[in-house]
C-alpha positions in Angstrom: 3.9 18.6 -7.8 4.5 15.4 -5.9 7.9 16.6 -4.8 6.1 18.8 -2.3 3.6 16.1 -1.2 3.9 13.8 1.8 2.9 10.8 -0.3 5.0 7.7 -0.4 7.3 6.9 -3.3 6.0 3.6 -4.4 7.6 0.8 -6.4 6.4 0.9 -10.0 3.3 -1.2 -10.6 3.1 -2.2 -6.9 -0.7 -2.7 -7.1 -0.4 -4.8 -10.3 1.4 -7.6 -8.3 -0.5 -10.9 -8.1 0.4 -11.8 -4.5 -1.0 -9.8 -1.6 2.2 -10.4 0.4 4.3 -8.9 -2.4 2.1 -5.8 -2.3 2.3 -5.6 1.5 6.1 -5.9 1.6 6.6 -3.4 -1.1 4.3 -0.9 0.7 6.2 -1.6 4.0 9.5 -1.0 2.4 8.4 2.2 0.8 6.9 3.5 4.0 10.0 2.7 6.0 12.3 4.3 3.5 10.3 7.5 3.0 11.5 10.7 4.6 8.3 12.6 3.7 5.7 10.7 5.6 4.1 12.4 8.6 2.8 9.3 10.5 4.2 5.9 11.4 5.3 3.6 8.6 2.4 1.3 9.3 -0.2 4.0 9.1 1.4 5.5 5.9 1.4 2.1 4.2 -2.1 1.2 5.2 -3.3 4.7 4.2 -1.7 4.3 0.7 -3.4 0.9 0.3 -6.8 2.3 1.4 -6.3 5.3 -1.0 -5.7 2.9 -3.9 -8.7 0.8 -3.1 -11.0 3.8 -2.7 -9.9 5.3 -6.0 -8.7 2.8 -8.5 -10.3 -0.2 -6.7 -13.8 0.7 -7.6 -12.9 0.2 -11.3 -11.4 -3.2 -10.8 -13.1 -6.5 -11.3 -14.1 -8.3 -8.1 -11.3 -10.8 -8.6 -8.6 -8.2 -9.2 -9.8 -6.1 -6.2 -9.5 -9.1 -3.9 -5.7 -9.1 -4.1 -5.1 -5.6 -2.6 -8.0 -6.3 -0.1 -6.0 -9.4 1.1 -2.9 -7.2 1.2 -4.4 -5.4 4.2 -4.1 -8.6 6.2 -0.5 -9.2 5.0 0.4 -5.6 5.8 -0.8 -6.1 9.4 1.3 -9.3 9.6 4.4 -7.6 8.1 4.2 -4.9 10.8 3.3 -7.3 13.6 -0.2 -5.9 14.1 -2.1 -9.2 13.7 
């Protein structure tokens, strides 16, 4: 099913990482390496992060949710979009 989708192939357990920068760099790497994305690497990576926060994020503790939230800032930095 996902073979036909345009979703990114993510590193296993990327959202379980403890450092926002690690999440951001992993998403950046996945977006840049993907041949299935339809938009820019930045938009694809940010979209995947937003998708995660909107779905799984609502079931996370406030403390655990803060890490991927801060990854948005790190992702902007990684792509030079500060």
